[in-house]
N, C-alpha and C positions, 0 to 999 in steps of 0.2 A: 228042397228045391232039386228038381230032377237033375242028374248031372253030376259033372266033378265040379269039388268047393273048388269058386274063385283062387286063383292062383297069384301072386304077386307080379308076375308081367301083364296080368290080365288089367289087374289097377295097374301098373304102370306105363300101360297105351290108352286106357278108357277111362280112367277115373277124371272128373273135370273138376277143380274146384269152387269156379263159378258155377257150374250146374249144381253143386253140391247145397252152396251157401245159400244159392236162388231159391232150390225145393223146400231145404229145412230152416233156413234162418230169415227167411225173409218177414214183412209185415204187410198185411193189406191196406193199414192205412196212411202206412208209410214212414210218419213219424211215432208214432204211438206202441207198445206191446201193451197187450190187456193181461193182467193176474189171470191164474188160475188155468190160462195155457197149458200146454207140457212144459215147454219152450222157459217160460215164466216160473215154472213151479221148481225146474231144477236152477234155476237163478235165484231161487228162492231158499232153495236147499243149500246149497254152496255158501251164501250168505250164512246161513244161521250157522253150518256147521264152523266157518271161520271168524265171524263177527260177533256172536252168541256161544258156541262152544268154546271156543277159545282155541281152536288148532291154529298153532301158529310156530314161528321159528324162523332160522336165519336163510333155508333153504328147500324150495318146491321142486317135483322133477314132474313136468307133464308129458305123459305116457300116451302119443298117437293123440297129438293136437288136431292136424289136421289142418286146414286152411283159417283154423278159429279161435277168436278170443274172448270167446263171450265166459267161457269156463274160468277165467282168470280174473275176469274183474272184481269179484270178492278177495279172493287172494294175494293180491299187490299189494292189501291194508295189512296182511297177516305177515308176510316173508319179505326180506331184504332182497334176495335174489332167486329170479325163477328160471329154470331150464325149459324149454320147448323144445319137442322132438315128434318125428313124424317118417314113418318107412318110405312116402314119396315126395321126392325132389318137386314136384307141383305144388304137392301142399307147404313144403320149406319156402318154395321162393314166393309165393303169396303170401304167408307170415313175413319175409326179409320187405317186400314192397309195403306192408302196412307199417312196418319197425321205419321203414324211409319217408312214409308218409307220402307215399305214391298215390296219385289221386284219381287213381282207376280202382283203387280198392274199393270192397265191400264195403258198403255205408254202414258202420256200426253204432250209429250218432242214436237210435231208439232202443238198444240195448244199453248203453251207457246210462241214459237217463235212468231207466228203469232200474237199473243198480244204486246208483247215486238217489232216486228216492227212498229205496230201501234204508240206505245209508244215511238219509236225514235231510239231505240237500240234490232236490235233481239238477241244479243250474249248475252244479261243478262237472260235469260230465265231459267237460274238455280236459279240467286238470287230472282228471279221474284216467282219461287216455294217456297223456303225456307220463303220469303215474308209473302203467303198467308197462311200455315204452322203455322206460328206464330200467324197470324191474330186470327185463327179458334180457338176463347175460350172454344165453346163448341158443340156437337154433340147431338140433342134432339129430343125424340120420339116426333112427331105432329099428329096432325090430325085434320084437317082441317072442320070436323063438329060437332067438339065441342068449346064451347062458350069461354072457355079457350085453344086454341088449342095441346099446351105444359100439359095438365093435367095431374101429378098435380104440377107441378113446373111452381113457379110464375117468369116471364120474364118482365122486364121494357119495355114500349114501346120505338122501338127505332127510330131512325133519317130516316130510311128508310126501306122497307121491300119489299122483291125482293122475285117471284114464276114464275118459266120456268116451263111449260106444266104441272099444276100440279091439280090446282082444276076440271077441265074440265073431269079428269079421275077419282074423288074422288066424283064428284055428277051425280044423277043418273036425276034428274029432274033441270029446271030453279029456285022453291023455294029453293031446297036445296043448289043451286049453291050461291042465295041471300045471305042465311044462313052464308055459307060457307067463303063468300066476308066479312060481319060485322065482321065476326068470325077473318079472318087475318088484317081487317082494324084496330081494334081496338088492334093491337099490335103496330102501328103507332103514333107517336108524335104530338099531334095539330104542323101544320107547316112542318110535315118530310114528307117522299116523298113513295109512291106504284109504284114498276115498275113490271107488269106484260107480259109475254110472252105467249100467248094463242094462242093453236091450231083452225082453223077455220072450220066451217062447218064437222068437220071431229066424223064419229060415233065410229071408231074403229082403233086401232092399234096393231103391232104385234111384239112381244118380244120372238125370237126363233120360236116355235110348237104354244105359244098361244098368242090368241086373247083377246087383252080387250077394252073396251067399254071405249067410250068418247059421254062427252056431244055436242050435233049441237049445235053449238053459232054463231052468226055474229057478227059481228063490234059494231051494235048498243045495241045490246042485252048487250053486255059485258061493256058499256057506259053508260046504262042506270041501270046497276046494282050495279056500282061504283058510281055513282051520288047518288042512292037510298040510298048508305052506308054513305054516307058524305063526298063523296070528288068531290074534281075540278080535270076533266080532262084535263091535263098540252097537251097534244100531244097525238094523235092516230095514226098510221103508219098500214096497212096491205100489207105485202112483200108475193108477189106472187112466189111462188116455185114448180117444178115439183117432188113433190114425186111418189115415186116406188110407185106405185097401189095395189102390191101385199104384203107391211105393213104396209097401212093404205089411208083410204081415205078425208084424209085432205085437203082440196083447196088452204088455205093461213096461215101463220101466223101472230096475233097481236101483235104489240108490243108497248105498252101502259105507258104512265106516268102519274099518279097523285098524287094531294095533297092534304092533310086532313088542311083545315081551321085552321088560327091560332089559332083564338075561338073557341073553340069546341062547334058541332050542339049538 
């Protein structure tokens, strides 16, 4: 992408949560989510990680939640407490509105039903929604470029840290990304897990009429960065989808699970 990498102030001024949700998380049919699509596949992978692969514990931290809850729907079955976070006040406000059951918030029913169907009972979607609301204990501001992403708030390391499509949008070069991953990694307990969903070979994405930068990353680059941050890569899978060229030039998505060794390095 020509020009400077999108800075924090541009996000604060131009990132619209409703535009983001409508562009990336809406469903044409209105009430159903089709398996095999990019969005559904990510939900499948998260369900597998938590429900089948046994990643669980007391606390999960979600870094860069945005205005979204979909990434947490399987996690709330495996963790007692969830901390959500985002750099942008407008995203945190959208999350708080959903927590308060504001009728103007995004319709998550199709996503809830899809995840509940993965778990065996599509009709429990309203129970699922309430379970997630009760599990979310804090909505924090985070900045992955800071040694303590929650500064000045101190948060104890968690059993699992989840981050979907976050750091690649916040870091303008590889050294910045390496630093950010160390910062995020510091929030994981020894023996705990880090789950990343990363856009691959992407240089931009659109939110409404506004273009935002993205750091070009390959699977090998991400894996090397995590190893450098002291993590063991448990699994790494490239998911190839057809993304609309008008809204992003991403070539694929990486779904990666890493673990911090029990003996901290």
